[in-house]
Structure formats: C-alpha cells, structure tokens
All heavy atoms as a GROMACS GRO file, in nm:
protein
  525
    1MET      N    1   5.727  -1.320   0.409
    1MET     CA    2   5.683  -1.444   0.412
    1MET      C    3   5.567  -1.442   0.305
    1MET      O    4   5.476  -1.372   0.309
    1MET     CB    5   5.637  -1.479   0.547
    1MET     CG    6   5.610  -1.627   0.558
    1MET     SD    7   5.641  -1.680   0.728
    1MET     CE    8   5.482  -1.764   0.768
    2ASN      N    9   5.568  -1.541   0.216
    2ASN     CA   10   5.467  -1.563   0.117
    2ASN      C   11   5.364  -1.659   0.140
    2ASN      O   12   5.295  -1.709   0.050
    2ASN     CB   13   5.542  -1.586  -0.016
    2ASN     CG   14   5.629  -1.480  -0.065
    2ASN    OD1   15   5.593  -1.359  -0.055
    2ASN    ND2   16   5.730  -1.506  -0.133
    3VAL      N   17   5.357  -1.705   0.259
    3VAL     CA   18   5.255  -1.812   0.304
    3VAL      C   19   5.192  -1.759   0.431
    3VAL      O   20   5.244  -1.684   0.505
    3VAL     CB   21   5.312  -1.951   0.319
    3VAL    CG1   22   5.351  -1.998   0.182
    3VAL    CG2   23   5.410  -1.964   0.430
    4ARG      N   24   5.055  -1.787   0.448
    4ARG     CA   25   4.982  -1.764   0.566
    4ARG      C   26   4.898  -1.893   0.605
    4ARG      O   27   4.853  -1.965   0.516
    4ARG     CB   28   4.890  -1.650   0.544
    4ARG     CG   29   4.941  -1.523   0.496
    4ARG     CD   30   5.014  -1.444   0.608
    4ARG     NE   31   5.047  -1.306   0.565
    4ARG     CZ   32   5.149  -1.270   0.480
    4ARG    NH1   33   5.230  -1.378   0.439
    4ARG    NH2   34   5.173  -1.155   0.466
    5LYS      N   35   4.884  -1.909   0.731
    5LYS     CA   36   4.786  -2.006   0.772
    5LYS      C   37   4.639  -1.954   0.728
    5LYS      O   38   4.626  -1.823   0.712
    5LYS     CB   39   4.774  -2.026   0.926
    5LYS     CG   40   4.895  -2.089   0.980
    5LYS     CD   41   4.887  -2.102   1.141
    5LYS     CE   42   4.992  -2.199   1.188
    5LYS     NZ   43   4.977  -2.220   1.333
    6LEU      N   44   4.556  -2.050   0.706
    6LEU     CA   45   4.428  -2.012   0.645
    6LEU      C   46   4.361  -1.898   0.742
    6LEU      O   47   4.313  -1.805   0.687
    6LEU     CB   48   4.332  -2.125   0.643
    6LEU     CG   49   4.194  -2.112   0.595
    6LEU    CD1   50   4.180  -2.042   0.469
    6LEU    CD2   51   4.126  -2.242   0.600
    7SER      N   52   4.353  -1.911   0.859
    7SER     CA   53   4.288  -1.803   0.955
    7SER      C   54   4.359  -1.680   0.940
    7SER      O   55   4.288  -1.571   0.937
    7SER     CB   56   4.299  -1.858   1.101
    7SER     OG   57   4.423  -1.880   1.140
    8ALA      N   58   4.499  -1.670   0.934
    8ALA     CA   59   4.559  -1.537   0.930
    8ALA      C   60   4.536  -1.483   0.780
    8ALA      O   61   4.502  -1.356   0.771
    8ALA     CB   62   4.712  -1.562   0.940
    9TYR      N   63   4.534  -1.569   0.684
    9TYR     CA   64   4.503  -1.516   0.546
    9TYR      C   65   4.358  -1.452   0.543
    9TYR      O   66   4.348  -1.347   0.492
    9TYR     CB   67   4.500  -1.630   0.444
    9TYR     CG   68   4.442  -1.595   0.304
    9TYR    CD1   69   4.532  -1.538   0.220
    9TYR    CD2   70   4.321  -1.620   0.280
    9TYR    CE1   71   4.475  -1.496   0.092
    9TYR    CE2   72   4.264  -1.588   0.148
    9TYR     CZ   73   4.338  -1.526   0.065
    9TYR     OH   74   4.292  -1.486  -0.062
   10CYS      N   75   4.255  -1.515   0.600
   10CYS     CA   76   4.123  -1.460   0.600
   10CYS      C   77   4.121  -1.334   0.680
   10CYS      O   78   4.040  -1.240   0.629
   10CYS     CB   79   4.028  -1.568   0.655
   10CYS     SG   80   4.005  -1.706   0.548
   11THR      N   81   4.188  -1.331   0.789
   11THR     CA   82   4.187  -1.195   0.866
   11THR      C   83   4.263  -1.088   0.783
   11THR      O   84   4.203  -0.985   0.778
   11THR     CB   85   4.260  -1.226   0.993
   11THR    OG1   86   4.195  -1.310   1.076
   11THR    CG2   87   4.264  -1.087   1.077
   12GLU      N   88   4.368  -1.116   0.727
   12GLU     CA   89   4.443  -1.015   0.663
   12GLU      C   90   4.379  -0.962   0.531
   12GLU      O   91   4.377  -0.842   0.495
   12GLU     CB   92   4.579  -1.074   0.626
   12GLU     CG   93   4.676  -0.970   0.555
   12GLU     CD   94   4.816  -1.022   0.533
   12GLU    OE1   95   4.842  -1.125   0.597
   12GLU    OE2   96   4.895  -0.964   0.445
   13PHE      N   97   4.305  -1.060   0.467
   13PHE     CA   98   4.253  -1.025   0.328
   13PHE      C   99   4.100  -1.004   0.332
   13PHE      O  100   4.028  -0.986   0.230
   13PHE     CB  101   4.282  -1.108   0.218
   13PHE     CG  102   4.435  -1.106   0.199
   13PHE    CD1  103   4.526  -1.195   0.252
   13PHE    CD2  104   4.491  -1.005   0.110
   13PHE    CE1  105   4.664  -1.182   0.231
   13PHE    CE2  106   4.626  -0.996   0.095
   13PHE     CZ  107   4.709  -1.082   0.145
   14GLY      N  108   4.037  -1.031   0.445
   14GLY     CA  109   3.894  -1.006   0.456
   14GLY      C  110   3.800  -1.102   0.398
   14GLY      O  111   3.708  -1.071   0.354
   15GLU      N  112   3.859  -1.233   0.381
   15GLU     CA  113   3.767  -1.337   0.328
   15GLU      C  114   3.733  -1.426   0.440
   15GLU      O  115   3.799  -1.426   0.541
   15GLU     CB  116   3.856  -1.408   0.224
   15GLU     CG  117   3.887  -1.332   0.104
   15GLU     CD  118   3.904  -1.401  -0.009
   15GLU    OE1  119   3.813  -1.474  -0.069
   15GLU    OE2  120   4.020  -1.417  -0.063
   16THR      N  121   3.620  -1.505   0.422
   16THR     CA  122   3.579  -1.597   0.519
   16THR      C  123   3.653  -1.730   0.499
   16THR      O  124   3.674  -1.763   0.390
   16THR     CB  125   3.436  -1.610   0.524
   16THR    OG1  126   3.396  -1.672   0.410
   16THR    CG2  127   3.359  -1.485   0.546
   17VAL      N  128   3.664  -1.805   0.607
   17VAL     CA  129   3.721  -1.939   0.598
   17VAL      C  130   3.627  -2.014   0.504
   17VAL      O  131   3.677  -2.100   0.418
   17VAL     CB  132   3.734  -2.011   0.733
   17VAL    CG1  133   3.768  -2.145   0.728
   17VAL    CG2  134   3.834  -1.928   0.817
   18CYS      N  135   3.492  -2.005   0.523
   18CYS     CA  136   3.395  -2.075   0.440
   18CYS      C  137   3.426  -2.062   0.288
   18CYS      O  138   3.423  -2.150   0.208
   18CYS     CB  139   3.259  -2.041   0.485
   18CYS     SG  140   3.128  -2.141   0.402
   19THR      N  141   3.442  -1.931   0.250
   19THR     CA  142   3.469  -1.906   0.111
   19THR      C  143   3.594  -1.966   0.053
   19THR      O  144   3.594  -2.032  -0.044
   19THR     CB  145   3.489  -1.739   0.098
   19THR    OG1  146   3.358  -1.696   0.126
   19THR    CG2  147   3.527  -1.723  -0.055
   20VAL      N  148   3.694  -1.966   0.136
   20VAL     CA  149   3.822  -2.038   0.087
   20VAL      C  150   3.806  -2.173   0.082
   20VAL      O  151   3.848  -2.247  -0.009
   20VAL     CB  152   3.947  -1.989   0.193
   20VAL    CG1  153   4.070  -2.061   0.150
   20VAL    CG2  154   3.965  -1.838   0.178
   21VAL      N  155   3.737  -2.238   0.185
   21VAL     CA  156   3.729  -2.384   0.190
   21VAL      C  157   3.650  -2.437   0.068
   21VAL      O  158   3.676  -2.532   0.002
   21VAL     CB  159   3.663  -2.435   0.324
   21VAL    CG1  160   3.611  -2.582   0.313
   21VAL    CG2  161   3.758  -2.412   0.438
   22LYS      N  162   3.545  -2.344   0.034
   22LYS     CA  163   3.456  -2.385  -0.087
   22LYS      C  164   3.543  -2.389  -0.215
   22LYS      O  165   3.530  -2.471  -0.290
   22LYS     CB  166   3.341  -2.294  -0.092
   22LYS     CG  167   3.234  -2.306  -0.014
   22LYS     CD  168   3.116  -2.223  -0.031
   22LYS     CE  169   3.014  -2.262   0.069
   22LYS     NZ  170   2.888  -2.163   0.056
   23ARG      N  171   3.634  -2.280  -0.226
   23ARG     CA  172   3.724  -2.270  -0.337
   23ARG      C  173   3.812  -2.401  -0.346
   23ARG      O  174   3.834  -2.458  -0.455
   23ARG     CB  175   3.824  -2.155  -0.327
   23ARG     CG  176   3.752  -2.032  -0.366
   23ARG     CD  177   3.859  -1.915  -0.362
   23ARG     NE  178   3.786  -1.796  -0.377
   23ARG     CZ  179   3.823  -1.683  -0.291
   23ARG    NH1  180   3.919  -1.680  -0.223
   23ARG    NH2  181   3.747  -1.571  -0.305
   24ILE      N  182   3.858  -2.447  -0.228
   24ILE     CA  183   3.944  -2.563  -0.230
   24ILE      C  184   3.870  -2.684  -0.260
   24ILE      O  185   3.898  -2.778  -0.338
   24ILE     CB  186   4.010  -2.579  -0.087
   24ILE    CG1  187   4.108  -2.460  -0.065
   24ILE    CG2  188   4.073  -2.712  -0.062
   24ILE    CD1  189   4.156  -2.446   0.074
   25GLU      N  190   3.753  -2.698  -0.203
   25GLU     CA  191   3.668  -2.824  -0.220
   25GLU      C  192   3.613  -2.837  -0.362
   25GLU      O  193   3.597  -2.942  -0.419
   25GLU     CB  194   3.550  -2.827  -0.125
   25GLU     CG  195   3.594  -2.849   0.018
   25GLU     CD  196   3.471  -2.837   0.116
   25GLU    OE1  197   3.364  -2.791   0.084
   25GLU    OE2  198   3.498  -2.869   0.245
   26ASN      N  199   3.588  -2.726  -0.425
   26ASN     CA  200   3.546  -2.715  -0.575
   26ASN      C  201   3.645  -2.726  -0.670
   26ASN      O  202   3.625  -2.725  -0.793
   26ASN     CB  203   3.445  -2.596  -0.578
   26ASN     CG  204   3.320  -2.605  -0.507
   26ASN    OD1  205   3.275  -2.713  -0.484
   26ASN    ND2  206   3.268  -2.487  -0.473
   27GLY      N  207   3.776  -2.728  -0.627
   27GLY     CA  208   3.891  -2.733  -0.716
   27GLY      C  209   3.927  -2.601  -0.780
   27GLY      O  210   3.993  -2.609  -0.871
   28VAL      N  211   3.864  -2.497  -0.742
   28VAL     CA  212   3.914  -2.367  -0.781
   28VAL      C  213   4.048  -2.337  -0.748
   28VAL      O  214   4.125  -2.284  -0.813
   28VAL     CB  215   3.812  -2.263  -0.733
   28VAL    CG1  216   3.839  -2.124  -0.781
   28VAL    CG2  217   3.662  -2.289  -0.790
   29TRP      N  218   4.076  -2.360  -0.619
   29TRP     CA  219   4.227  -2.345  -0.572
   29TRP      C  220   4.280  -2.498  -0.557
   29TRP      O  221   4.212  -2.579  -0.505
   29TRP     CB  222   4.224  -2.278  -0.435
   29TRP     CG  223   4.213  -2.130  -0.437
   29TRP    CD1  224   4.184  -2.060  -0.544
   29TRP    CD2  225   4.231  -2.033  -0.318
   29TRP    NE1  226   4.172  -1.914  -0.500
   29TRP    CE2  227   4.210  -1.910  -0.376
   29TRP    CE3  228   4.266  -2.061  -0.199
   29TRP    CZ2  229   4.232  -1.797  -0.296
   29TRP    CZ3  230   4.288  -1.954  -0.120
   29TRP    CH2  231   4.257  -1.824  -0.168
   30ARG      N  232   4.396  -2.502  -0.624
   30ARG     CA  233   4.452  -2.641  -0.630
   30ARG      C  234   4.561  -2.666  -0.527
   30ARG      O  235   4.637  -2.567  -0.491
   30ARG     CB  236   4.513  -2.658  -0.768
   30ARG     CG  237   4.398  -2.640  -0.874
   30ARG     CD  238   4.459  -2.652  -1.015
   30ARG     NE  239   4.479  -2.779  -1.056
   30ARG     CZ  240   4.536  -2.807  -1.163
   30ARG    NH1  241   4.566  -2.715  -1.256
   30ARG    NH2  242   4.554  -2.928  -1.202
   31GLU      N  243   4.571  -2.783  -0.460
   31GLU     CA  244   4.662  -2.798  -0.369
   31GLU      C  245   4.808  -2.804  -0.435
   31GLU      O  246   4.834  -2.827  -0.547
   31GLU     CB  247   4.651  -2.952  -0.317
   31GLU     CG  248   4.731  -2.993  -0.209
   31GLU     CD  249   4.709  -3.121  -0.140
   31GLU    OE1  250   4.628  -3.190  -0.187
   31GLU    OE2  251   4.768  -3.143  -0.044
   32ASN      N  252   4.893  -2.739  -0.354
   32ASN     CA  253   5.040  -2.721  -0.396
   32ASN      C  254   5.046  -2.605  -0.496
   32ASN      O  255   5.152  -2.582  -0.551
   32ASN     CB  256   5.099  -2.846  -0.437
   32ASN     CG  257   5.113  -2.952  -0.341
   32ASN    OD1  258   5.134  -2.919  -0.222
   32ASN    ND2  259   5.082  -3.084  -0.378
   33GLU      N  260   4.940  -2.533  -0.530
   33GLU     CA  261   4.943  -2.409  -0.615
   33GLU      C  262   4.895  -2.299  -0.528
   33GLU      O  263   4.976  -2.207  -0.496
   33GLU     CB  264   4.863  -2.429  -0.732
   33GLU     CG  265   4.922  -2.529  -0.835
   33GLU     CD  266   4.856  -2.543  -0.956
   33GLU    OE1  267   4.774  -2.437  -1.003
   33GLU    OE2  268   4.856  -2.646  -1.026
   34GLN      N  269   4.768  -2.295  -0.488
   34GLN     CA  270   4.718  -2.197  -0.402
   34GLN      C  271   4.710  -2.218  -0.248
   34GLN      O  272   4.717  -2.135  -0.172
   34GLN     CB  273   4.581  -2.147  -0.439
   34GLN     CG  274   4.575  -2.067  -0.574
   34GLN     CD  275   4.569  -2.167  -0.699
   34GLN    OE1  276   4.542  -2.282  -0.690
   34GLN    NE2  277   4.608  -2.112  -0.808
   35TRP      N  278   4.722  -2.356  -0.204
   35TRP     CA  279   4.730  -2.393  -0.070
   35TRP      C  280   4.808  -2.525  -0.066
   35TRP      O  281   4.812  -2.605  -0.153
   35TRP     CB  282   4.566  -2.412  -0.028
   35TRP     CG  283   4.500  -2.539  -0.094
   35TRP    CD1  284   4.437  -2.529  -0.212
   35TRP    CD2  285   4.495  -2.655  -0.036
   35TRP    NE1  286   4.383  -2.655  -0.239
   35TRP    CE2  287   4.420  -2.733  -0.119
   35TRP    CE3  288   4.534  -2.726   0.085
   35TRP    CZ2  289   4.381  -2.869  -0.104
   35TRP    CZ3  290   4.498  -2.844   0.103
   35TRP    CH2  291   4.423  -2.928   0.016
   36PHE      N  292   4.841  -2.554   0.045
   36PHE     CA  293   4.903  -2.681   0.081
   36PHE      C  294   4.890  -2.712   0.226
   36PHE      O  295   4.845  -2.636   0.318
   36PHE     CB  296   5.055  -2.678   0.038
   36PHE     CG  297   5.123  -2.566   0.096
   36PHE    CD1  298   5.203  -2.589   0.217
   36PHE    CD2  299   5.130  -2.433   0.047
   36PHE    CE1  300   5.288  -2.483   0.258
   36PHE    CE2  301   5.201  -2.340   0.091
   36PHE     CZ  302   5.278  -2.369   0.212
   37LYS      N  303   4.914  -2.848   0.260
   37LYS     CA  304   4.916  -2.896   0.404
   37LYS      C  305   5.061  -2.907   0.440
   37LYS      O  306   5.142  -2.935   0.366
   37LYS     CB  307   4.855  -3.040   0.390
   37LYS     CG  308   4.720  -3.058   0.345
   37LYS     CD  309   4.678  -3.201   0.341
   37LYS     CE  310   4.545  -3.215   0.248
   37LYS     NZ  311   4.520  -3.354   0.240
   38VAL      N  312   5.078  -2.883   0.580
   38VAL     CA  313   5.203  -2.907   0.636
   38VAL      C  314   5.177  -3.008   0.754
   38VAL      O  315   5.087  -2.994   0.824
   38VAL     CB  316   5.244  -2.767   0.691
   38VAL    CG1  317   5.375  -2.780   0.781
   38VAL    CG2  318   5.263  -2.667   0.596
   39LYS      N  319   5.261  -3.097   0.745
   39LYS     CA  320   5.258  -3.206   0.846
   39LYS      C  321   5.285  -3.157   0.980
   39LYS      O  322   5.368  -3.073   1.009
   39LYS     CB  323   5.373  -3.315   0.816
   39LYS     CG  324   5.364  -3.437   0.904
   39LYS     CD  325   5.465  -3.531   0.870
   39LYS     CE  326   5.448  -3.662   0.964
   39LYS     NZ  327   5.549  -3.759   0.921
   40GLY      N  328   5.190  -3.181   1.072
   40GLY     CA  329   5.186  -3.129   1.198
   40GLY      C  330   5.110  -3.012   1.225
   40GLY      O  331   5.079  -2.968   1.336
   41SER      N  332   5.058  -2.949   1.123
   41SER     CA  333   4.976  -2.828   1.128
   41SER      C  334   4.827  -2.868   1.112
   41SER      O  335   4.796  -2.935   1.012
   41SER     CB  336   5.009  -2.721   1.020
   41SER     OG  337   4.928  -2.611   1.028
   42LYS      N  338   4.739  -2.814   1.190
   42LYS     CA  339   4.596  -2.840   1.175
   42LYS      C  340   4.531  -2.756   1.071
   42LYS      O  341   4.419  -2.794   1.022
   42LYS     CB  342   4.533  -2.828   1.304
   42LYS     CG  343   4.576  -2.915   1.422
   42LYS     CD  344   4.506  -2.884   1.560
   42LYS     CE  345   4.554  -2.976   1.655
   42LYS     NZ  346   4.480  -2.960   1.787
   43GLU      N  347   4.598  -2.652   1.034
   43GLU     CA  348   4.533  -2.553   0.929
   43GLU      C  349   4.591  -2.577   0.788
   43GLU      O  350   4.720  -2.611   0.785
   43GLU     CB  351   4.553  -2.417   0.973
   43GLU     CG  352   4.466  -2.361   1.077
   43GLU     CD  353   4.472  -2.212   1.091
   43GLU    OE1  354   4.410  -2.153   1.010
   43GLU    OE2  355   4.533  -2.176   1.190
   44ARG      N  356   4.523  -2.555   0.684
   44ARG     CA  357   4.579  -2.547   0.563
   44ARG      C  358   4.670  -2.413   0.556
   44ARG      O  359   4.636  -2.318   0.624
   44ARG     CB  360   4.477  -2.546   0.453
   44ARG     CG  361   4.388  -2.656   0.437
   44ARG     CD  362   4.285  -2.648   0.347
   44ARG     NE  363   4.216  -2.757   0.321
   44ARG     CZ  364   4.085  -2.790   0.336
   44ARG    NH1  365   4.003  -2.691   0.381
   44ARG    NH2  366   4.022  -2.902   0.309
   45TRP      N  367   4.762  -2.414   0.466
   45TRP     CA  368   4.838  -2.297   0.448
   45TRP      C  369   4.814  -2.218   0.297
   45TRP      O  370   4.793  -2.307   0.197
   45TRP     CB  371   4.985  -2.327   0.449
   45TRP     CG  372   5.031  -2.349   0.593
   45TRP    CD1  373   5.010  -2.458   0.676
   45TRP    CD2  374   5.103  -2.260   0.681
   45TRP    NE1  375   5.060  -2.437   0.797
   45TRP    CE2  376   5.114  -2.318   0.805
   45TRP    CE3  377   5.162  -2.134   0.651
   45TRP    CZ2  378   5.188  -2.262   0.912
   45TRP    CZ3  379   5.234  -2.080   0.773
   45TRP    CH2  380   5.253  -2.129   0.899
   46ILE      N  381   4.803  -2.107   0.294
   46ILE     CA  382   4.766  -2.033   0.168
   46ILE      C  383   4.892  -1.978   0.119
   46ILE      O  384   4.970  -1.899   0.178
   46ILE     CB  385   4.667  -1.920   0.187
   46ILE    CG1  386   4.549  -1.984   0.251
   46ILE    CG2  387   4.632  -1.855   0.070
   46ILE    CD1  388   4.475  -2.086   0.190
   47ASP      N  389   4.930  -2.007  -0.017
   47ASP     CA  390   5.047  -1.947  -0.095
   47ASP      C  391   5.005  -1.821  -0.153
   47ASP      O  392   4.919  -1.824  -0.252
   47ASP     CB  393   5.080  -2.054  -0.188
   47ASP     CG  394   5.215  -2.017  -0.262
   47ASP    OD1  395   5.230  -1.901  -0.297
   47ASP    OD2  396   5.299  -2.107  -0.298
   48LEU      N  397   5.051  -1.717  -0.109
   48LEU     CA  398   5.010  -1.582  -0.164
   48LEU      C  399   5.053  -1.557  -0.314
   48LEU      O  400   4.983  -1.510  -0.386
   48LEU     CB  401   5.079  -1.471  -0.077
   48LEU     CG  402   5.036  -1.476   0.072
   48LEU    CD1  403   5.095  -1.344   0.141
   48LEU    CD2  404   4.876  -1.468   0.070
   49GLU      N  405   5.164  -1.621  -0.350
   49GLU     CA  406   5.212  -1.606  -0.487
   49GLU      C  407   5.107  -1.692  -0.573
   49GLU      O  408   5.077  -1.652  -0.687
   49GLU     CB  409   5.353  -1.655  -0.503
   49GLU     CG  410   5.461  -1.566  -0.443
   49GLU     CD  411   5.592  -1.621  -0.460
   49GLU    OE1  412   5.631  -1.716  -0.542
   49GLU    OE2  413   5.696  -1.561  -0.397
   50GLY      N  414   5.080  -1.813  -0.528
   50GLY     CA  415   4.966  -1.876  -0.599
   50GLY      C  416   4.844  -1.807  -0.620
   50GLY      O  417   4.781  -1.820  -0.724
   51VAL      N  418   4.796  -1.755  -0.513
   51VAL     CA  419   4.672  -1.684  -0.524
   51VAL      C  420   4.683  -1.553  -0.613
   51VAL      O  421   4.587  -1.528  -0.684
   51VAL     CB  422   4.630  -1.625  -0.374
   51VAL    CG1  423   4.505  -1.542  -0.387
   51VAL    CG2  424   4.601  -1.752  -0.289
   52GLU      N  425   4.797  -1.490  -0.612
   52GLU     CA  426   4.814  -1.374  -0.684
   52GLU      C  427   4.808  -1.424  -0.834
   52GLU      O  428   4.749  -1.350  -0.926
   52GLU     CB  429   4.954  -1.315  -0.664
   52GLU     CG  430   4.967  -1.179  -0.767
   52GLU     CD  431   5.104  -1.117  -0.734
   52GLU    OE1  432   5.180  -1.156  -0.640
   52GLU    OE2  433   5.127  -1.022  -0.808
   53LYS      N  434   4.873  -1.532  -0.879
   53LYS     CA  435   4.866  -1.592  -1.010
   53LYS      C  436   4.717  -1.618  -1.041
   53LYS      O  437   4.678  -1.588  -1.154
   53LYS     CB  438   4.946  -1.712  -1.027
   53LYS     CG  439   5.099  -1.687  -1.025
   53LYS     CD  440   5.170  -1.817  -1.037
   53LYS     CE  441   5.324  -1.789  -1.013
   53LYS     NZ  442   5.399  -1.912  -1.010
   54TRP      N  443   4.643  -1.680  -0.962
   54TRP     CA  444   4.512  -1.710  -0.974
   54TRP      C  445   4.433  -1.591  -1.009
   54TRP      O  446   4.347  -1.575  -1.104
   54TRP     CB  447   4.450  -1.780  -0.857
   54TRP     CG  448   4.306  -1.814  -0.864
   54TRP    CD1  449   4.238  -1.907  -0.930
   54TRP    CD2  450   4.198  -1.740  -0.780
   54TRP    NE1  451   4.102  -1.899  -0.906
   54TRP    CE2  452   4.089  -1.801  -0.810
   54TRP    CE3  453   4.206  -1.642  -0.698
   54TRP    CZ2  454   3.960  -1.764  -0.762
   54TRP    CZ3  455   4.088  -1.589  -0.636
   54TRP    CH2  456   3.970  -1.654  -0.675
   55VAL      N  457   4.448  -1.478  -0.924
   55VAL     CA  458   4.383  -1.354  -0.955
   55VAL      C  459   4.425  -1.296  -1.089
   55VAL      O  460   4.328  -1.248  -1.163
   55VAL     CB  461   4.417  -1.262  -0.843
   55VAL    CG1  462   4.361  -1.104  -0.869
   55VAL    CG2  463   4.353  -1.301  -0.717
   56ARG      N  464   4.541  -1.291  -1.116
   56ARG     CA  465   4.590  -1.236  -1.253
   56ARG      C  466   4.541  -1.318  -1.369
   56ARG      O  467   4.520  -1.260  -1.470
   56ARG     CB  468   4.742  -1.228  -1.237
   56ARG     CG  469   4.797  -1.122  -1.155
   56ARG     CD  470   4.953  -1.102  -1.168
   56ARG     NE  471   4.999  -1.003  -1.068
   56ARG     CZ  472   5.008  -0.886  -1.085
   56ARG    NH1  473   4.968  -0.828  -1.198
   56ARG    NH2  474   5.068  -0.807  -0.993
   57ASN      N  475   4.504  -1.439  -1.346
   57ASN     CA  476   4.450  -1.522  -1.459
   57ASN      C  477   4.293  -1.525  -1.460
   57ASN      O  478   4.223  -1.605  -1.515
   57ASN     CB  479   4.497  -1.659  -1.452
   57ASN     CG  480   4.636  -1.687  -1.476
   57ASN    OD1  481   4.697  -1.612  -1.571
   57ASN    ND2  482   4.718  -1.767  -1.410
   58GLY      N  483   4.241  -1.424  -1.385
   58GLY     CA  484   4.093  -1.393  -1.385
   58GLY      C  485   4.017  -1.503  -1.314
   58GLY      O  486   3.907  -1.546  -1.343
   59GLY      N  487   4.095  -1.563  -1.208
   59GLY     CA  488   4.019  -1.671  -1.124
   59GLY      C  489   4.032  -1.802  -1.195
   59GLY      O  490   3.964  -1.908  -1.148
   60ASN      N  491   4.124  -1.827  -1.281
   60ASN     CA  492   4.147  -1.951  -1.351
   60ASN      C  493   4.276  -2.013  -1.304
   60ASN      O  494   4.374  -1.971  -1.352
   60ASN     CB  495   4.139  -1.933  -1.508
   60ASN     CG  496   4.142  -2.070  -1.565
   60ASN    OD1  497   4.162  -2.173  -1.517
   60ASN    ND2  498   4.138  -2.060  -1.705
   61SER      N  499   4.276  -2.115  -1.221
   61SER     CA  500   4.391  -2.174  -1.166
   61SER      C  501   4.461  -2.261  -1.273
   61SER      O  502   4.572  -2.302  -1.260
   61SER     CB  503   4.360  -2.258  -1.036
   61SER     OG  504   4.274  -2.358  -1.074
   62ARG      N  505   4.388  -2.296  -1.384
   62ARG     CA  506   4.448  -2.383  -1.482
   62ARG      C  507   4.506  -2.314  -1.602
   62ARG      O  508   4.563  -2.376  -1.691
   62ARG     CB  509   4.332  -2.475  -1.540
   62ARG     CG  510   4.308  -2.588  -1.431
   62ARG     CD  511   4.177  -2.651  -1.459
   62ARG     NE  512   4.143  -2.762  -1.363
   62ARG     CZ  513   4.091  -2.741  -1.252
   62ARG    NH1  514   4.067  -2.610  -1.210
   62ARG    NH2  515   4.068  -2.831  -1.152
   63ALA      N  516   4.488  -2.173  -1.602
   63ALA     CA  517   4.558  -2.099  -1.708
   63ALA      C  518   4.706  -2.094  -1.703
   63ALA      O  519   4.767  -2.104  -1.604
   63ALA     CB  520   4.491  -1.950  -1.705
   64ALA      N  521   4.751  -2.102  -1.819
   64ALA     CA  522   4.909  -2.098  -1.827
   64ALA      C  523   4.963  -1.962  -1.793
   64ALA      O  524   4.905  -1.861  -1.807
   64ALA     CB  525   4.959  -2.137  -1.966
   0.00000   0.00000   0.00000
C-alpha cells in the first residue's frame, strides 16, 4: 500500500504530526501530490510515492 493515514505515516517514519502539518500549510507538500483528503476520513492521507519524489527532488515539490 502506497498511502498511509497521517498518524501512521508519522509513527512509521519518525516525524511529528506538527512537522507534516506545517509542510502542508506552507505549501511545501501539495494536495493530491504528497497528501490528500478522503471523504469520510478525519485524517489526511500521505502518498508515499509523492513524498519519495519530493525527497528525490531535494525537498522541492514543484521540480519536474
């Protein structure tokens, strides 16, 4: 599975929810690229493939 609920992502990868939320709020992680909403879910979902691309691009979600 290439997606995780935010809480599970943070537990698995050792990041804090606050850190991830700041990335989202500051536009570092983009909706439907590194994270997305699912109707009926209270948590955001993290796309591991999107996060991997972000990491490989040096933390730049806008890089081609």
